[in-house]
C-alpha positions, 0 to 999 in steps of 0.5 A: 275374762279377756280373750274369751271365745265370745262376749257374754255373762258368766256365773254369779260370784257372790255379789258379783258376776263374771263376764267373758269378753272376746277382746284382748286386754290391749289398748283398753279394747277389753274394757271398751267391749265390756262397757259396750256389752253392758250398755246394750244388755242393760238398755242404757246409753254407753255414757251411762256405764262406767268403770269406777274401780279396777280399770287394769284389774280382772275385778272391776266395779261398774257404775250403771247410771239410770237403773236401780239395783233391782232393775239392773238385776232383772236384766241379768240372765241369772236373776 
């Protein structure tokens, strides 16, 4: 959700998680902030976090290189 009051994890939605991003969806600012936030939260270098589907959608698929799904799940606040 772009233009949120702050960038943070939201609730789980099935096998996805909602994220709130403070940046507006202009000139890819929200996507950049989202990827920077996830890289920091997952303790990965920024280049290890990529949007693979939905660059202009609210429903995106993110690829985390260097983490197993279990390790990524442990770093989420809801796990």
